[in-house]
Biotite code that builds the C-alpha atoms (Angstrom):
import biotite.structure as struc

atoms = struc.array([
    struc.Atom([-21.163, 0.706, -32.658], chain_id="A", res_id=1, res_name="UNK", atom_name="CA", element="C"),
    struc.Atom([-17.557, -0.410, -32.915], chain_id="A", res_id=2, res_name="UNK", atom_name="CA", element="C"),
    struc.Atom([-15.255, -0.577, -29.909], chain_id="A", res_id=3, res_name="UNK", atom_name="CA", element="C"),
    struc.Atom([-11.514, -0.876, -30.403], chain_id="A", res_id=4, res_name="UNK", atom_name="CA", element="C"),
    struc.Atom([-9.043, -1.669, -27.652], chain_id="A", res_id=5, res_name="UNK", atom_name="CA", element="C"),
    struc.Atom([-5.301, -2.148, -27.385], chain_id="A", res_id=6, res_name="UNK", atom_name="CA", element="C"),
    struc.Atom([-4.235, -5.821, -27.307], chain_id="A", res_id=7, res_name="UNK", atom_name="CA", element="C"),
    struc.Atom([-1.130, -5.315, -25.164], chain_id="A", res_id=8, res_name="UNK", atom_name="CA", element="C"),
    struc.Atom([-0.844, -3.716, -21.758], chain_id="A", res_id=9, res_name="UNK", atom_name="CA", element="C"),
    struc.Atom([1.575, -0.821, -22.180], chain_id="A", res_id=10, res_name="UNK", atom_name="CA", element="C"),
    struc.Atom([3.401, 1.127, -19.502], chain_id="A", res_id=11, res_name="UNK", atom_name="CA", element="C"),
    struc.Atom([4.686, 4.373, -20.956], chain_id="A", res_id=12, res_name="UNK", atom_name="CA", element="C"),
    struc.Atom([7.199, 6.876, -19.671], chain_id="A", res_id=13, res_name="UNK", atom_name="CA", element="C"),
    struc.Atom([6.191, 9.802, -21.890], chain_id="A", res_id=14, res_name="UNK", atom_name="CA", element="C"),
    struc.Atom([9.356, 11.681, -20.967], chain_id="A", res_id=15, res_name="UNK", atom_name="CA", element="C"),
    struc.Atom([11.409, 8.999, -22.790], chain_id="A", res_id=16, res_name="UNK", atom_name="CA", element="C"),
    struc.Atom([8.993, 7.073, -25.017], chain_id="A", res_id=17, res_name="UNK", atom_name="CA", element="C"),
    struc.Atom([6.366, 7.451, -27.728], chain_id="A", res_id=18, res_name="UNK", atom_name="CA", element="C"),
    struc.Atom([3.484, 5.057, -28.381], chain_id="A", res_id=19, res_name="UNK", atom_name="CA", element="C"),
    struc.Atom([3.159, 3.388, -31.776], chain_id="A", res_id=20, res_name="UNK", atom_name="CA", element="C"),
    struc.Atom([-0.143, 1.808, -32.888], chain_id="A", res_id=21, res_name="UNK", atom_name="CA", element="C"),
    struc.Atom([-0.456, -0.207, -36.099], chain_id="A", res_id=22, res_name="UNK", atom_name="CA", element="C"),
    struc.Atom([-3.694, 0.367, -37.993], chain_id="A", res_id=23, res_name="UNK", atom_name="CA", element="C"),
    struc.Atom([-5.012, -0.917, -41.293], chain_id="A", res_id=24, res_name="UNK", atom_name="CA", element="C"),
    struc.Atom([-5.837, 1.304, -44.262], chain_id="A", res_id=25, res_name="UNK", atom_name="CA", element="C"),
    struc.Atom([-7.903, -1.521, -45.737], chain_id="A", res_id=26, res_name="UNK", atom_name="CA", element="C"),
    struc.Atom([-11.146, -3.242, -44.766], chain_id="A", res_id=27, res_name="UNK", atom_name="CA", element="C"),
    struc.Atom([-9.210, -5.804, -42.737], chain_id="A", res_id=28, res_name="UNK", atom_name="CA", element="C"),
    struc.Atom([-9.689, -5.619, -38.963], chain_id="A", res_id=29, res_name="UNK", atom_name="CA", element="C"),
    struc.Atom([-6.853, -4.143, -36.894], chain_id="A", res_id=30, res_name="UNK", atom_name="CA", element="C"),
    struc.Atom([-6.562, -7.329, -34.831], chain_id="A", res_id=31, res_name="UNK", atom_name="CA", element="C"),
    struc.Atom([-4.743, -9.200, -37.580], chain_id="A", res_id=32, res_name="UNK", atom_name="CA", element="C"),
    struc.Atom([-1.591, -7.203, -36.802], chain_id="A", res_id=33, res_name="UNK", atom_name="CA", element="C"),
    struc.Atom([0.578, -8.230, -33.838], chain_id="A", res_id=34, res_name="UNK", atom_name="CA", element="C"),
    struc.Atom([3.766, -6.404, -32.856], chain_id="A", res_id=35, res_name="UNK", atom_name="CA", element="C"),
    struc.Atom([6.300, -9.014, -31.811], chain_id="A", res_id=36, res_name="UNK", atom_name="CA", element="C"),
    struc.Atom([9.212, -6.794, -30.755], chain_id="A", res_id=37, res_name="UNK", atom_name="CA", element="C"),
    struc.Atom([11.136, -3.596, -31.350], chain_id="A", res_id=38, res_name="UNK", atom_name="CA", element="C"),
    struc.Atom([14.830, -3.439, -32.156], chain_id="A", res_id=39, res_name="UNK", atom_name="CA", element="C"),
    struc.Atom([17.072, -0.451, -32.743], chain_id="A", res_id=40, res_name="UNK", atom_name="CA", element="C"),
    struc.Atom([19.690, 0.202, -35.367], chain_id="A", res_id=41, res_name="UNK", atom_name="CA", element="C"),
    struc.Atom([21.426, 3.549, -34.970], chain_id="A", res_id=42, res_name="UNK", atom_name="CA", element="C"),
    struc.Atom([18.584, 6.125, -34.785], chain_id="A", res_id=43, res_name="UNK", atom_name="CA", element="C"),
    struc.Atom([15.980, 3.787, -36.329], chain_id="A", res_id=44, res_name="UNK", atom_name="CA", element="C"),
    struc.Atom([13.312, 1.907, -34.393], chain_id="A", res_id=45, res_name="UNK", atom_name="CA", element="C"),
    struc.Atom([12.485, -1.322, -36.234], chain_id="A", res_id=46, res_name="UNK", atom_name="CA", element="C"),
    struc.Atom([9.017, -2.564, -35.338], chain_id="A", res_id=47, res_name="UNK", atom_name="CA", element="C"),
    struc.Atom([8.642, -6.249, -36.146], chain_id="A", res_id=48, res_name="UNK", atom_name="CA", element="C"),
    struc.Atom([5.080, -7.471, -36.597], chain_id="A", res_id=49, res_name="UNK", atom_name="CA", element="C"),
    struc.Atom([3.129, -10.446, -37.890], chain_id="A", res_id=50, res_name="UNK", atom_name="CA", element="C"),
    struc.Atom([-0.213, -10.800, -39.631], chain_id="A", res_id=51, res_name="UNK", atom_name="CA", element="C"),
    struc.Atom([-2.569, -13.394, -38.145], chain_id="A", res_id=52, res_name="UNK", atom_name="CA", element="C"),
    struc.Atom([-5.530, -13.924, -40.479], chain_id="A", res_id=53, res_name="UNK", atom_name="CA", element="C"),
    struc.Atom([-7.069, -16.390, -38.015], chain_id="A", res_id=54, res_name="UNK", atom_name="CA", element="C"),
    struc.Atom([-8.139, -13.370, -35.963], chain_id="A", res_id=55, res_name="UNK", atom_name="CA", element="C"),
    struc.Atom([-10.877, -12.897, -38.576], chain_id="A", res_id=56, res_name="UNK", atom_name="CA", element="C"),
    struc.Atom([-12.225, -16.454, -38.213], chain_id="A", res_id=57, res_name="UNK", atom_name="CA", element="C"),
    struc.Atom([-15.800, -16.482, -36.942], chain_id="A", res_id=58, res_name="UNK", atom_name="CA", element="C"),
    struc.Atom([-15.263, -19.724, -35.036], chain_id="A", res_id=59, res_name="UNK", atom_name="CA", element="C"),
    struc.Atom([-12.209, -18.457, -33.131], chain_id="A", res_id=60, res_name="UNK", atom_name="CA", element="C"),
    struc.Atom([-13.458, -17.934, -29.549], chain_id="A", res_id=61, res_name="UNK", atom_name="CA", element="C"),
    struc.Atom([-10.238, -16.116, -28.567], chain_id="A", res_id=62, res_name="UNK", atom_name="CA", element="C"),
    struc.Atom([-10.170, -13.753, -31.550], chain_id="A", res_id=63, res_name="UNK", atom_name="CA", element="C"),
    struc.Atom([-9.327, -10.119, -30.918], chain_id="A", res_id=64, res_name="UNK", atom_name="CA", element="C"),
    struc.Atom([-10.165, -8.831, -34.388], chain_id="A", res_id=65, res_name="UNK", atom_name="CA", element="C"),
    struc.Atom([-11.149, -5.385, -33.099], chain_id="A", res_id=66, res_name="UNK", atom_name="CA", element="C"),
    struc.Atom([-8.049, -4.894, -30.953], chain_id="A", res_id=67, res_name="UNK", atom_name="CA", element="C"),
    struc.Atom([-5.156, -2.708, -32.067], chain_id="A", res_id=68, res_name="UNK", atom_name="CA", element="C"),
    struc.Atom([-1.535, -3.687, -31.473], chain_id="A", res_id=69, res_name="UNK", atom_name="CA", element="C"),
    struc.Atom([0.747, -1.139, -29.868], chain_id="A", res_id=70, res_name="UNK", atom_name="CA", element="C"),
    struc.Atom([4.184, -0.696, -28.382], chain_id="A", res_id=71, res_name="UNK", atom_name="CA", element="C"),
    struc.Atom([6.528, 1.985, -27.164], chain_id="A", res_id=72, res_name="UNK", atom_name="CA", element="C"),
    struc.Atom([9.684, 3.271, -28.833], chain_id="A", res_id=73, res_name="UNK", atom_name="CA", element="C"),
    struc.Atom([12.412, 5.541, -27.568], chain_id="A", res_id=74, res_name="UNK", atom_name="CA", element="C"),
    struc.Atom([11.805, 9.235, -28.290], chain_id="A", res_id=75, res_name="UNK", atom_name="CA", element="C"),
    struc.Atom([15.346, 9.550, -29.604], chain_id="A", res_id=76, res_name="UNK", atom_name="CA", element="C"),
    struc.Atom([14.358, 7.375, -32.603], chain_id="A", res_id=77, res_name="UNK", atom_name="CA", element="C"),
    struc.Atom([14.490, 9.569, -35.704], chain_id="A", res_id=78, res_name="UNK", atom_name="CA", element="C"),
    struc.Atom([13.114, 6.944, -38.102], chain_id="A", res_id=79, res_name="UNK", atom_name="CA", element="C"),
    struc.Atom([10.555, 4.165, -37.746], chain_id="A", res_id=80, res_name="UNK", atom_name="CA", element="C"),
    struc.Atom([10.723, 1.071, -39.940], chain_id="A", res_id=81, res_name="UNK", atom_name="CA", element="C"),
    struc.Atom([7.949, -1.539, -40.064], chain_id="A", res_id=82, res_name="UNK", atom_name="CA", element="C"),
    struc.Atom([9.171, -5.066, -40.722], chain_id="A", res_id=83, res_name="UNK", atom_name="CA", element="C"),
    struc.Atom([6.658, -7.838, -41.389], chain_id="A", res_id=84, res_name="UNK", atom_name="CA", element="C"),
    struc.Atom([7.865, -11.187, -40.074], chain_id="A", res_id=85, res_name="UNK", atom_name="CA", element="C"),
    struc.Atom([6.417, -14.672, -40.217], chain_id="A", res_id=86, res_name="UNK", atom_name="CA", element="C"),
])
């Protein structure tokens, strides 16, 4: 049985915000993705994230390979752009 959790603690005001969760369409675990921040440009929410392959390492005692990364964005955002950073 697989159990997935959210890495970050998120406080959401659903009257003003939506929740965004990054998932993988591949065989890679969701924990390799980490949202670093969200910026806004006009009506676009830009979600900056990194990929940490060390989350898959068997000898990493702090690995969170089965944790999803999530954040909130303003509801007024009309477009969402994912931006992979280093």
